[in-house]
C-alpha positions, 0 to 999 in steps of 0.5 A, a space after each residue: 615532177 612532184 607538182 604533177 604527182 601532187 595534182 594527180 593525187 588531188 584529182 584522184 582523191 576528188 574523184 574517189 570522194 565524188 564516187 563515194 558521195 554518189 554511191 550513198 545518194 539515189 541517182 535517177 536514171 532519167 531527168 525525172 526521178 524513177 517511181 515504182 507503181 503497182 498497178 492493180 485492177 482499178 476496182 475499189 479496195 476493199 471489195 468482195 469477190 468470189 472464187 471462179 473455180 472449185 480449186 483455188 490456192 491461197 498463198 503466203 505472198 503475191 507470187 507462185 514462188 510463195 508457199 500455199 497456205 490453203 486450198 479452197 474447193 468451192 466455186 462461188 466462195 466469197 473473199 474480201 480483197 484488202 489489197 492488190 499487187 499487180 495481178 495478185 489480190 490479198 484476200 481474207 475469208 470469213 474466218 479471218 484467214 489472210 493470204 494472196 490469190 491470183 486475180 484470175 481465180 476471182 470473180 466480181 459475182 456477189 455471193 454471201 455465206 450463212 455464218 450464224 447458225 441458220 438463216 430464215 429466207 422470207 418471202 418479203 423483207 419483214 420478220 413477220 413475212 412467210 418463211 420460204 426456206 431455211 439456209 444452214 450455216 455454210 450455205 452459199 447464196 447469190 446476192 441480188 441486192 442489199 438496200 438495208 437490213 435485208 438482203 435479196 438472195 437467190 438459190 437456184 429457182 428460190 428467191 427471198 430475203 435474209 437478215 443481213 446479220 446472218 450473212 458474210 460477204 457485205 461490208 458494213 454499211 454497203 448498199 447493193 441495189 
């Protein structure tokens, strides 16, 4: 009887040890180890996007349960996407404010923001070319192309060229044809 008790005790200790060891090691549910994949849009990151609507909330984290940090009220306002988490985009504005926005609020349409005082809009991409308009700080301009130091923009029916360094909404060295 004592022998049976000792065998049962040994078996119990072996099972408890196996359970404790198993609890401290990851155990895959299937034959292959489970992996977490965060799917995004498939678009390049970082990239510039614009707001689709005149009301868009920037949140503290990637979900509606996170606190709203800012509310943007300007369709076409450019944002830099730094990261993606499912349908959520981590964005940065021209002042460096960072937060998360739902991807449905953003568009791939390219716009730029005048950030340095005023921007002279020239007829051709030359400093000496005729000035057709002047855009004030905060003006939104549709970005049509930006092959080098000059960017072709549009505002309504007006078309022209603006020095790249007066604008925010292009990555350093980015070429847009």
